[in-house]
C-alpha positions as CSV (number, residue, x, y, z in Angstrom):
1,M,0.0,0.0,0.0
2,A,1.6,3.3,-1.1
3,L,1.6,6.2,1.4
4,Q,-0.6,9.2,0.9
5,E,0.4,12.8,1.7
6,F,-0.9,12.1,5.2
7,D,-1.5,8.7,6.8
8,E,-2.2,7.5,10.3
9,W,-2.6,3.9,11.6
10,T,-2.2,1.8,14.7
11,Q,-0.2,-1.4,15.1
12,R,0.0,-3.8,18.0
13,L,3.5,-5.0,18.7
14,P,4.3,-8.6,19.6
15,D,4.6,-7.6,23.3
16,G,1.0,-6.2,23.2
17,K,1.9,-2.6,23.1
18,K,-0.2,-0.4,20.9
19,I,1.6,2.2,18.7
20,R,0.0,5.0,16.6
21,Y,2.1,5.8,13.6
22,S,1.6,8.9,11.4
23,Y,3.3,10.1,8.3
24,Q,3.1,13.5,6.5
25,L,4.7,14.3,3.2
26,L,6.5,17.7,3.3
27,T,7.7,19.8,0.4
28,T,11.3,19.2,1.5
29,G,11.0,15.5,2.7
30,F,8.7,13.8,5.2
31,S,7.8,13.7,8.9
32,A,6.9,10.5,10.6
33,S,6.0,9.8,14.3
34,A,5.3,6.9,16.5
35,E,3.3,7.3,19.8
36,V,2.9,4.6,22.5
37,V,-0.9,4.8,23.2
38,E,-1.1,2.3,26.1
39,A,-1.6,3.5,29.6
40,V,1.9,3.8,31.0
41,D,3.8,6.2,33.3
42,A,4.2,8.7,30.5
43,T,3.2,9.0,26.9
44,M,6.2,8.4,24.6
45,V,6.2,10.1,21.2
46,Y,9.1,9.7,18.7
47,T,9.2,12.0,15.7
48,H,11.6,11.9,12.8
49,I,11.8,14.6,10.2
50,H,13.9,13.9,7.1
51,T,14.8,16.5,4.4
52,D,17.7,14.5,2.9
53,L,16.0,11.1,2.3
54,P,13.4,10.0,-0.2
55,A,10.0,9.5,1.2
56,P,9.1,5.9,2.4
57,A,7.1,3.9,-0.1
58,D,4.8,2.2,2.4
59,R,3.8,1.8,6.1
60,A,6.3,-1.0,6.7
61,Q,9.1,1.4,6.0
62,V,7.7,4.0,8.4
63,E,7.3,1.3,11.1
64,A,10.9,0.2,10.5
65,E,12.1,3.8,11.0
66,F,11.1,3.5,14.7
67,A,11.9,-0.2,15.5
68,D,15.2,0.5,17.2
69,E,13.9,3.3,19.4
70,L,10.9,1.4,20.5
71,A,13.0,-1.7,21.3
72,K,15.5,0.5,23.3
73,A,12.7,2.2,25.2
74,E,11.2,-1.2,26.2
75,A,14.6,-2.5,27.4
76,L,15.2,0.7,29.4
77,K,11.7,0.4,31.0
78,R,12.4,-3.3,32.0
79,S,15.8,-2.3,33.4
80,N,14.3,0.5,35.5
81,A,11.5,-1.7,36.8
82,A,14.0,-4.3,37.9
83,Q,16.0,-1.7,39.7
84,R,12.9,-0.4,41.5
85,R,12.1,-4.0,42.6
86,Y,15.6,-4.5,43.9
87,R,15.6,-1.3,45.9
88,S,12.2,-2.0,47.5
89,A,13.4,-5.5,48.6
90,R,15.9,-3.9,51.0
C-alpha cells in the first residue's frame, strides 16, 4: 500500500503494546511519528523529520524507522522496573 500525503494507523507490537504511527509528506521531505498509546507512566512520542532522504514507499518502511527506538525504550523500561524492585526489597 503506497503512502498518501498524510497517513495514520495503529499497530499492536508482539509484546501487546499499541503504537499509533503517522506520516506526512513535506515539500522538503517527510515527517513520521510513533506514539505509544497504552496507559503507561508517561506517553512516549518519537518523531523523525527527514529532508535529505526520499519519502518511504509504504507503512512498513515507516514502522521500521522507529523499530530500534521502541526496542531500546522497552529495554530501558524493563531495566528501570528491575532496579525499583531490587531497591524495594531492602
